[in-house]
Legacy VTK file of the C-alpha trace (Angstrom):
# vtk DataFile Version 3.0
C-alpha trace
ASCII
DATASET POLYDATA
POINTS 90 float
149.396 43.624 15.140
151.288 40.344 14.499
154.329 42.220 12.974
154.505 44.569 15.986
154.354 41.591 18.332
157.131 39.750 16.367
159.332 42.843 16.443
158.847 43.213 20.214
159.668 39.623 20.762
162.870 39.788 18.713
163.956 43.001 20.396
163.257 41.365 23.843
165.304 38.328 22.782
168.185 40.601 21.654
168.156 42.450 24.976
168.144 39.240 26.909
170.944 37.833 24.870
173.073 41.053 25.415
172.325 40.739 29.162
173.419 37.103 29.103
176.728 38.031 27.437
177.283 40.781 29.941
176.657 38.226 32.790
179.082 35.766 31.135
181.765 38.499 30.934
181.178 39.412 34.629
181.531 35.934 35.918
182.281 33.001 33.611
183.042 30.626 36.510
179.856 28.629 36.001
180.918 27.865 32.390
184.579 27.184 33.213
183.585 24.380 35.555
181.921 22.459 32.671
183.652 19.835 30.560
185.419 21.127 27.411
182.819 19.726 25.090
180.009 21.608 26.843
182.066 24.854 26.844
182.625 24.448 23.112
178.878 23.748 22.596
177.973 26.844 24.599
180.093 29.158 22.418
178.978 27.531 19.197
175.333 27.835 20.264
175.819 31.432 21.383
177.288 32.390 18.022
174.411 30.671 16.181
171.763 32.392 18.418
173.471 35.781 18.016
173.372 35.354 14.245
169.687 34.358 14.395
169.044 37.632 16.278
171.062 39.721 13.743
173.962 40.137 16.233
177.628 39.188 16.158
178.598 37.334 19.307
182.387 38.282 19.061
181.623 41.938 18.304
179.220 42.053 21.304
181.836 40.580 23.482
184.401 43.077 22.245
182.030 46.015 22.730
180.684 44.937 26.115
183.620 43.526 27.962
186.796 45.143 29.430
190.162 44.077 28.290
190.358 41.742 31.310
186.955 40.181 30.715
187.615 39.668 26.985
190.961 38.055 27.725
189.500 35.765 30.334
186.723 34.754 27.996
189.144 34.072 25.099
191.320 31.918 27.455
188.261 29.899 28.353
187.432 29.383 24.659
190.990 28.360 23.955
190.901 25.879 26.797
188.089 24.151 25.080
190.140 24.207 21.831
187.868 26.643 20.159
187.896 30.250 19.585
186.435 33.063 17.630
186.728 32.747 13.830
190.218 33.567 12.509
191.717 33.456 16.000
194.173 30.758 14.855
195.745 33.363 12.582
196.883 35.479 15.550
LINES 1 91
90 0 1 2 3 4 5 6 7 8 9 10 11 12 13 14 15 16 17 18 19 20 21 22 23 24 25 26 27 28 29 30 31 32 33 34 35 36 37 38 39 40 41 42 43 44 45 46 47 48 49 50 51 52 53 54 55 56 57 58 59 60 61 62 63 64 65 66 67 68 69 70 71 72 73 74 75 76 77 78 79 80 81 82 83 84 85 86 87 88 89
């Protein structure tokens, strides 16, 4: 019983996180109005949470968003002087 409950909770958390990423891609204006430090913190925490849930934040963004949405989100990350791992190599 406990294992089933744990699995359901984790699956629910994954679904909610995916929904949050979709919402962020649809309209990141609430995040873009924050100070750069908070933007950086948001993305760092999102990556950590995704990893805790067995997901890859950047892959999820790439799979979920359109070219326009992904570009807009990457520009927002760059404006906060952060980016996905290895983006400095581009």
